[in-house]
C-alpha positions in Angstrom: 14.5 -34.4 12.3 17.2 -32.0 11.2 16.3 -28.6 9.6 18.3 -29.7 6.6 15.6 -32.2 5.8 13.3 -29.3 4.9 15.6 -27.7 2.4 17.0 -28.3 -1.1 20.4 -26.8 -1.9 21.0 -23.9 -4.2 23.2 -23.9 -7.3 25.5 -20.8 -6.9 27.1 -21.4 -10.3 23.7 -20.6 -11.9 23.4 -17.4 -9.9 26.9 -16.0 -10.5 27.6 -13.2 -13.0 29.9 -14.1 -15.9 32.7 -12.2 -14.2 32.2 -14.0 -10.9 31.9 -12.3 -7.5 34.2 -9.6 -6.1 35.5 -10.2 -2.6 33.1 -7.4 -1.4 30.0 -9.0 -2.8 27.5 -10.7 -0.6 27.9 -13.8 -2.7 31.4 -14.2 -1.1 30.2 -13.4 2.4 27.0 -15.5 2.7 27.4 -19.1 3.9 25.1 -20.9 1.5 23.7 -24.4 1.4 25.3 -25.8 -1.7 26.6 -29.2 -0.6 26.9 -28.9 3.2 24.0 -27.5 5.3 25.2 -24.6 7.5 25.8 -25.5 11.1 23.1 -23.7 13.1 24.0 -23.0 16.7 23.0 -20.1 18.9 24.5 -16.9 17.6 26.5 -18.8 14.9 24.7 -16.6 12.4 22.7 -13.4 12.8 20.4 -13.9 9.8 19.2 -16.8 7.7 17.7 -16.5 4.2 14.9 -18.9 3.4 13.4 -19.4 0.0 9.9 -20.9 -0.1 8.9 -22.2 -3.6 5.2 -22.6 -3.1 2.5 -20.6 -4.8 -0.6 -22.8 -4.4 -2.1 -20.1 -2.2 -1.5 -17.4 -4.8 -4.5 -15.6 -6.3 -3.9 -14.4 -9.9 -0.2 -14.7 -9.4 0.9 -18.3 -10.1 4.6 -18.4 -10.8 5.7 -16.6 -7.7 7.1 -19.9 -6.4 10.0 -19.3 -8.7 10.9 -16.0 -7.1 13.6 -16.9 -4.5 16.5 -17.7 -6.8 15.9 -14.6 -9.0 16.1 -12.4 -5.9 19.2 -14.3 -4.8 20.9 -13.7 -8.1 20.6 -10.0 -7.7 21.3 -9.9 -3.9 24.5 -11.9 -4.1 25.9 -9.3 -6.6 25.4 -6.4 -4.1 28.3 -5.2 -1.9 28.4 -5.9 1.8 27.8 -2.7 3.9 30.2 -1.3 6.5 29.7 -4.2 8.9 30.9 -7.7 9.4 27.9 -9.9 8.4 27.1 -13.4 9.6 24.5 -14.6 7.1 23.4 -18.1 6.2 21.4 -19.0 3.1 19.6 -22.3 4.0 18.3 -22.9 0.5 14.7 -23.5 -0.6 11.7 -25.1 1.0 10.1 -27.1 -1.8 6.4 -27.6 -2.0 5.1 -30.3 0.3 2.6 -33.0 -0.7 -0.1 -30.6 0.5 0.1 -26.9 1.0 -0.3 -27.4 4.7 2.9 -29.5 4.6 4.8 -26.4 3.3 3.2 -24.4 6.2 4.4 -26.9 8.8 7.9 -26.9 7.3 8.1 -23.1 7.4 6.6 -22.9 10.8 9.1 -25.4 12.2 12.1 -23.6 10.6 10.9 -20.2 11.8 10.5 -21.5 15.4 13.9 -23.1 15.6 15.8 -20.2 14.1 14.2 -17.7 16.5 15.1 -19.9 19.4 18.7 -19.8 18.2 18.5 -16.0 18.0 18.8 -16.2 14.2 16.5 -13.9 12.3 14.7 -15.5 9.3 14.4 -13.6 6.1 11.7 -15.4 4.1 11.5 -15.0 0.4 8.3 -16.4 -1.1 6.1 -17.6 -2.6 2.7 -16.3 -2.1 1.6 -14.2 0.9 -0.5 -16.9 2.6 2.9 -18.1 3.8 2.6 -15.3 6.4 0.3 -17.6 8.3 3.0 -20.2 8.6 5.5 -17.5 9.6 3.0 -16.4 12.3 2.5 -20.0 13.5 6.3 -20.1 14.0 5.7 -18.1 17.2 3.2 -20.5 18.7 5.7 -22.5 20.8 7.6 -19.4 21.9 5.0 -18.4 24.5 4.9 -14.8 23.7 2.4 -12.3 22.4 3.0 -11.3 18.8 2.7 -7.9 17.1 2.2 -8.5 13.3 2.7 -5.8 10.7 1.7 -6.3 7.1 2.7 -4.0 4.3 0.0 -4.4 1.7 -2.5 -2.4 -0.4 -5.3 -4.7 0.7 -6.7 -6.3 3.8 -6.4 -10.0 3.1 -9.5 -10.9 5.1 -11.8 -12.6 2.5 -13.9 -15.4 3.8 -12.2 -18.7 3.0 -13.7 -22.1 2.5 -13.8 -24.1 5.7 -11.0 -26.6 5.4 -9.9 -29.3 7.8 -6.3 -28.4 7.1 -4.5 -25.2 7.9 -4.1 -24.3 4.3 -5.5 -20.9 3.2 -4.8 -18.4 0.4 -3.2 -15.1 -0.2 -6.4 -13.1 0.2 -7.8 -14.9 3.3 -4.8 -15.7 5.5 -5.5 -12.8 7.9 -8.8 -14.4 8.9 -6.9 -17.6 9.8 -4.5 -15.5 11.9 -7.2 -13.6 13.7 -9.1 -16.8 14.5 -6.1 -19.0 15.3 -6.3 -20.8 18.6 -4.5 -20.4 20.9 -4.6 -16.7 20.2 -1.2 -15.1 20.8 -1.8 -12.1 18.5 -1.5 -8.9 20.5 -1.7 -6.3 17.7 -2.0 -6.2 13.9 -0.9 -3.2 11.8 -1.3 -2.6 8.1 0.8 -0.1 6.2 -0.1 1.3 2.9 -3.7 0.2 2.3 -5.6 1.9 -0.5 -9.1 2.7 0.5 -10.7 1.7 -2.8 -9.3 -1.8 -2.3 -10.7 -2.1 1.2 -14.3 -2.6 2.3 -15.8 -0.4 5.0 -16.7 -3.6 6.9 -13.0 -4.5 7.1 -12.2 -1.0 8.3 -14.8 -1.3 11.0 -13.3 -4.7 12.1 -9.9 -3.0 12.4 -11.4 -0.2 14.5 -13.4 -2.6 16.7 -10.3 -4.7 17.5 -8.2 -1.5 18.1 -5.8 -2.6 15.3 -3.7 0.0 13.4 -4.0 0.8 9.7 -2.2 3.6 7.9 -3.5 4.6 4.5 -1.0 4.9 1.6 -1.9 8.6 1.3 -0.9 9.2 5.0 2.6 7.9 4.7 3.6 8.1 1.1 6.1 11.0 0.9 6.4 10.9 4.7 7.6 7.3 5.4 9.0 8.3 8.8 5.4 8.3 10.1 5.4 4.5 9.7 8.5 3.9 11.8 6.8 3.5 15.2 4.5 0.8 13.9 7.4 -1.0 12.3 9.4 -0.6 15.6 6.5 -2.2 17.5 6.4 -5.4 15.3 7.7 -8.8 16.1 7.2 -10.0 12.5 6.6 -8.3 9.2 5.0 -9.5 5.9 5.8 -7.4 2.8 3.6 -7.9 -0.3 5.4 -6.6 -3.3 2.1 -5.5 -4.9 2.1 -2.7 -2.3 4.8 -1.1 -4.5 3.5 0.8 -7.6 3.7 -1.1 -10.8 6.1 1.4 -12.4 8.7 0.4 -9.7 7.8 -3.3 -9.3 5.9 -4.8 -12.2 6.6 -8.4 -11.2 3.3 -9.3 -9.7 0.0 -10.4 -11.3 -1.9 -8.0 -9.1 0.4 -5.0 -9.7 -1.4 -1.6 -9.5 -0.6 1.9 -10.7 -0.4 3.4 -7.2 1.7 2.3 -4.2 5.0 2.9 -2.5 7.9 4.1 -4.5 10.9 1.8 -4.7 13.0 4.0 -2.4 10.1 4.2 0.1 10.0 0.4 0.2 13.7 0.3 0.9 13.3 2.9 3.7 10.5 0.8 5.3 12.9 -2.2 5.1 15.7 -0.3 6.8 13.3 0.7 9.6 12.4 -2.9 9.9 16.0 -4.0 10.2 16.7 -1.3 12.7 14.0 -2.4 15.0 15.4 -4.3 18.1 12.1 -6.1 18.5 11.7 -7.6 15.1 12.5 -11.3 14.9 11.3 -12.4 11.4 10.4 -10.8 8.0 8.9 -12.2 4.9 8.9 -10.9 1.3 6.1 -12.3 -0.8 4.3 -12.3 -4.2 7.4 -11.5 -6.4 6.7 -13.2 -9.7 9.6 -13.4 -12.2 7.2 -14.2 -15.0 6.1 -10.5 -15.0 9.5 -9.0 -14.5 11.2 -6.7 -17.0 15.0 -6.9 -17.3 15.2 -8.1 -13.7 14.2 -4.7 -12.3 11.8 -6.0 -9.7 14.2 -8.7 -8.6 16.9 -6.0 -8.2 14.4 -3.9 -6.1 13.6 -6.9 -3.9 17.3 -7.6 -3.5 17.9 -3.9 -2.5 15.0 -4.1 0.0 16.7 -7.1 1.6 20.0 -5.3 1.5 18.5 -2.2 3.3 17.0 -4.6 5.9 20.4 -6.0 6.5 21.9 -2.5 6.7 19.3 -1.6 9.4 19.8 -4.9 11.2 23.6 -4.3 11.6 23.0 -0.8 12.8 20.6 -1.7 15.7 21.2 0.3 18.8 19.5 -1.9 21.5 17.7 1.0 23.0 14.4 -0.5 24.2 13.4 1.5 27.3 14.3 1.8 30.2 17.5 -0.1 30.4 19.5 1.6 31.7 17.4 4.6 32.8 20.3 6.9 32.4 20.1 6.5 28.6 16.6 8.0 28.4 14.9 11.3 29.1 11.4 11.2 30.7 8.8 13.8 29.8 5.5 14.2 31.7 2.4 16.1 30.6 -1.1 16.5 31.8 -4.3 16.5 29.8 -6.5 19.6 30.0 -9.9 17.9 30.8 -9.1 15.4 33.6 -5.5 16.2 34.5 -4.5 12.7 33.5 -0.7 12.4 33.4 0.9 11.0 30.3 4.6 9.9 30.3 6.9 9.8 27.3 10.4 8.5 27.1 13.1 9.6 24.6 16.3 7.7 23.8 19.4 9.8 24.1 21.2 7.5 21.6 18.6 7.5 18.8 16.1 10.3 19.6 13.3 7.7 19.3 10.2 8.1 21.4 8.0 5.7 23.4 4.8 6.3 25.2 4.1 4.8 28.6 0.7 3.1 28.9 -0.2 1.6 32.3 -1.6 -1.9 32.5 -5.1 -2.1 33.9 -5.5 -3.4 37.4 -6.0 -7.0 36.2 -3.1 -6.7 33.7 0.5 -7.9 33.7 1.8 -9.2 37.1 5.4 -8.6 36.1 5.1 -5.1 34.6 3.3 -1.9 35.6 3.7 -0.2 32.2 3.7 -1.1 28.6 6.0 1.0 26.3 4.6 1.6 22.9 6.7 3.3 20.2 5.5 6.7 19.1 6.4 9.9 17.3 7.5 13.3 18.7 4.2 14.5 17.2 2.3 12.3 19.8 4.2 14.1 22.5 3.3 17.4 21.0 -0.4 16.4 20.9 -0.3 15.5 24.6 1.4 18.8 25.4 -1.5 20.6 23.7 -3.9 18.8 26.0 -5.2 16.0 23.8 -5.1 12.3 24.3 -3.1 10.6 21.5 -5.3 8.0 19.8 -2.3 5.5 20.0 -2.4 5.7 23.8 -6.2 4.9 24.0 -6.0 2.0 21.5 -3.0 0.5 23.3 -4.8 0.8 26.7 -7.9 -1.0 25.3 -5.7 -3.9 24.0 -4.0 -4.2 27.3 -7.4 -4.4 28.9 
C-alpha cells in the first residue's frame, strides 16, 4: 500500500489570498499534494505536513477536525525564512471507518516518514492522535522521550475498549500502559496545578517523569529548553495557550502561555537535533475570531521550521574537540559529576552513568541540562535531574 492511499489532496485555490502568493511565500515553496502525490524518498524532503481531520476523540471540542486547512491558509501566506526549504504537504488523513482506523493510518505514515529521515508535522484534530503519533515509533526499535505541552495531564481512566481508540483526556494512560513499552521518559510543560489531581502528580513523581508548572516557565521559557531538547516527539495542545491569545478551542482558559512564548517553545523544538516528529492539536476554527488563532498556529509552525533549518548537530561528544568538559564533586560523598558544554551553541549536557546492568554499548547517558544545574553541582548539591535520570536508567 502506498502512503498516498491514506491521504486526500488539498485545494490550493481555496487557500490562496485574492492577490495570490508572492514568490517568497511558503505557498510557492511547499510541494503540496494537489493532483500528484509528492515522491517520497530518503532526504527528498526535510519535513512533511500532515493534516488529520478526525475529532471523534475530542472532549468538548468537536469541530477541531476542520482545523488543518485553516492553519494551511495562514501558513502558506507567510514568507520563507533565510534558508532553502524542502517541505512537502501530503494533504489530509480523513476519518477512517473507526477511530482506530485513523490511528493506524497516522501510525503508518509517521513510521514511514521517520524511516525516510523526513520529519512529520501533524496538524490535528484532537489530541488523542498523540497516541497514534507515539505508536509510529513502535517499529523503529528505539526508546522514546515524549514531551506534551498541555495545561492538564490527560490521564483520566478510559473505558476498556478492545480497539486502540481512546480520547483526548485519557490517551496518556494508553501510552503509559502500551505494550511493548518503549517509553523512556515523559515530560509535561505548562501544567496548571488546579487542573491536575495530586494523585496524578504522585504518579509522575513515582515514575521519575518530568513536569514543569506554568508558573515556573512563563516569563522564563528558556528553562523549558533542555526538556524540549531531550524529546523525540512533541504534542502541543493549543489549549495550553491563554484564551486571549488563542481562543479557538472549546476548552480555552484564561491562563496559559502567551502567543510569543508558544512560538519560542516551537523554535526550541525545531532546533533540537533529537526531535523527529511534532503534532499540533485541538485547534477549532468554530471558536476562532478573525482567524487570529489560525495565524498563531501558522506562526508556531513557521517558528518550528525556522529552528529546524538552524539545527547545529551538536549532540555530545562527536567530535570531542567541539565540547568543553567540566567536573565537580559533591560535598557529602565526593561523588564526581561531569558536565559537557558545546562550543558551537553554549548548550549544556549532564553525564549520567548507566548502572552496572545498563547499556552494553554505552557507559554514559547524556541528558540536556541548564547552566544552573552545573552551578548547583558546583555548590555541592546533586541536581534533581541527575537523580531522576539515573533512576530511569536503572
